[in-house]
C-alpha positions as CSV (number, residue, x, y, z in Angstrom):
1,X,64.7,-93.3,-35.8
2,X,61.8,-94.5,-38.0
3,X,61.3,-97.4,-35.6
4,X,60.7,-95.0,-32.7
5,X,58.3,-92.9,-34.9
6,X,56.4,-96.1,-35.9
7,X,56.1,-97.2,-32.2
8,X,54.7,-93.8,-31.3
9,X,52.3,-93.9,-34.2
10,X,51.2,-97.4,-33.3
11,X,50.6,-96.3,-29.7
12,X,48.5,-93.4,-30.9
13,X,46.6,-95.6,-33.3
14,X,45.8,-98.2,-30.6
15,X,44.6,-95.5,-28.2
16,X,42.4,-94.1,-31.0
17,X,41.1,-97.6,-31.6
18,X,40.1,-98.0,-28.0
19,X,38.3,-94.7,-28.0
20,X,36.5,-95.6,-31.2
21,X,35.5,-99.0,-29.7
22,X,34.0,-97.3,-26.6
23,X,32.2,-94.7,-28.8
24,X,30.8,-97.4,-31.1
25,X,29.6,-99.5,-28.1
26,X,27.9,-96.4,-26.5
27,X,26.2,-95.3,-29.8
28,X,24.8,-98.8,-30.3
29,X,23.5,-98.8,-26.8
30,X,21.9,-95.4,-27.2
31,X,20.3,-96.5,-30.5
32,X,18.7,-99.5,-28.8
33,X,17.3,-97.2,-26.1
34,X,16.1,-94.6,-28.5
35,X,14.3,-97.3,-30.6
36,X,12.5,-98.6,-27.5
37,X,11.5,-95.0,-26.4
38,X,10.2,-94.3,-29.9
39,X,8.1,-97.5,-29.8
40,X,6.7,-96.5,-26.4
41,X,5.7,-93.0,-27.7
42,X,3.9,-94.7,-30.7
43,X,2.0,-97.0,-28.3
44,X,1.0,-94.0,-26.2
45,X,-0.9,-92.4,-29.1
46,X,-3.2,-95.4,-29.2
47,X,-5.6,-95.4,-26.3
48,X,-9.4,-95.6,-26.2
49,X,-11.3,-92.6,-27.6
50,X,-14.8,-93.5,-26.9
51,X,-17.2,-90.6,-26.2
52,X,-17.2,-91.8,-22.6
53,X,-13.5,-90.7,-22.1
54,X,-13.7,-87.5,-24.0
55,X,-14.2,-84.2,-22.1
56,X,-14.4,-85.7,-18.7
57,X,-12.1,-86.2,-15.7
58,X,-11.2,-89.8,-16.4
59,X,-10.2,-89.1,-20.1
60,X,-8.2,-86.1,-19.1
61,X,-6.4,-88.1,-16.4
62,X,-5.4,-90.8,-19.0
63,X,-4.2,-88.1,-21.4
64,X,-2.3,-86.2,-18.7
65,X,-0.6,-89.5,-17.7
66,X,0.3,-90.2,-21.3
67,X,1.6,-86.7,-21.7
68,X,3.9,-87.0,-18.6
69,X,5.2,-90.4,-19.6
70,X,5.9,-89.2,-23.1
71,X,7.9,-86.2,-21.7
72,X,9.8,-88.6,-19.4
73,X,10.8,-90.8,-22.4
74,X,11.8,-87.7,-24.3
75,X,13.9,-86.5,-21.3
76,X,15.7,-89.9,-21.3
77,X,16.5,-89.6,-25.0
78,X,17.7,-86.0,-24.7
79,X,19.9,-86.9,-21.8
80,X,21.5,-89.8,-23.6
81,X,22.2,-87.8,-26.7
82,X,23.5,-84.8,-24.8
83,X,25.9,-87.0,-22.8
84,X,27.1,-88.6,-26.1
85,X,27.5,-85.2,-27.8
86,X,29.6,-84.0,-24.9
87,X,32.0,-86.9,-25.3
88,X,32.1,-86.4,-29.1
89,X,33.0,-82.7,-28.7
90,X,36.2,-83.8,-27.1
91,X,36.8,-86.3,-29.8
92,X,35.6,-84.6,-33.0
93,X,33.2,-81.7,-33.3
94,X,32.2,-82.7,-36.8
95,X,30.8,-85.9,-35.5
96,X,29.0,-84.2,-32.7
97,X,27.2,-82.0,-35.2
98,X,25.4,-85.0,-36.7
99,X,23.3,-85.4,-33.6
100,X,19.8,-83.8,-33.2
101,X,17.7,-83.6,-30.1
102,X,13.9,-84.3,-30.1
103,X,11.8,-81.6,-28.4
104,X,9.4,-82.3,-25.6
105,X,5.7,-81.9,-25.6
106,X,4.3,-78.5,-24.6
107,X,2.0,-78.0,-21.6
108,X,-1.0,-80.2,-21.3
109,X,-4.5,-78.8,-22.0
110,X,-7.8,-80.5,-21.3
111,X,-9.5,-82.2,-24.2
112,X,-13.2,-81.6,-24.8
113,X,-13.8,-82.5,-28.4
114,X,-13.0,-85.2,-30.9
115,X,-10.8,-82.7,-32.8
116,X,-8.8,-81.8,-29.7
117,X,-8.3,-85.5,-29.0
118,X,-7.0,-86.0,-32.5
119,X,-4.7,-83.0,-32.1
120,X,-3.3,-84.5,-28.9
121,X,-2.6,-87.8,-30.5
122,X,-1.0,-86.0,-33.5
123,X,1.4,-84.2,-31.1
124,X,2.5,-87.5,-29.6
125,X,3.0,-89.0,-33.1
126,X,5.1,-85.9,-34.1
127,X,7.3,-86.4,-31.1
128,X,7.7,-90.1,-32.2
129,X,9.0,-88.8,-35.5
130,X,11.4,-86.5,-33.8
131,X,12.8,-89.4,-31.9
132,X,13.2,-91.4,-35.1
133,X,15.0,-88.4,-36.7
134,X,17.4,-88.4,-33.7
135,X,17.9,-92.1,-34.3
136,X,18.7,-91.5,-37.9
137,X,21.4,-89.1,-36.8
138,X,22.8,-91.7,-34.4
139,X,22.8,-94.3,-37.3
140,X,24.8,-91.9,-39.4
141,X,27.2,-91.3,-36.6
142,X,27.6,-95.0,-36.1
143,X,28.4,-95.5,-39.8
144,X,31.1,-92.8,-39.6
145,X,32.6,-94.3,-36.5
146,X,32.8,-97.8,-38.0
147,X,34.4,-96.3,-41.1
148,X,37.0,-94.6,-38.9
149,X,37.6,-97.8,-37.1
150,X,38.2,-99.6,-40.4
151,X,40.6,-96.9,-41.5
152,X,42.4,-97.2,-38.2
153,X,42.7,-101.0,-38.5
154,X,44.1,-100.5,-42.0
155,X,46.7,-98.0,-40.8
156,X,47.8,-100.5,-38.0
157,X,48.0,-103.3,-40.5
158,X,50.0,-101.2,-42.9
159,X,52.6,-100.2,-40.2
160,X,52.9,-103.9,-39.1
161,X,53.6,-105.0,-42.7
162,X,56.1,-102.2,-43.1
163,X,57.9,-103.4,-40.0
164,X,58.1,-106.9,-41.3
165,X,59.9,-105.9,-44.5
């Protein structure tokens, strides 16, 4: 009787182990992506600010392009985190609550002064911080998943040792 129960428990533990391995792999992949998107956002805040590019069509075209690219990167981060959160809701809602989403940039407005230019760059930098906050949540999730994996491995090892007795 106990042998049947231990086989069922082993089967459940191995299934959970496979699910944990998939989640850990996905979270690591998402963390790498989020890091690269965060670096891209940081690089977008650094572009020439000479008086020649402030308050004219060319400068506003450059800023609009950076604004659109930043929002595309934020979309990618949001999509990856939402997909992971959906998977985690089926596995464990407590782990899904660790994730946070970065918000997108608001509508673009033309820049005519040095102060407005600094504000635009500041908005992009704030979104970079939002991305890194989301990454911190992913790091915390990864640590918890790895801890669960270790606990799962320990349970499997304990059952195997009990069988050998």
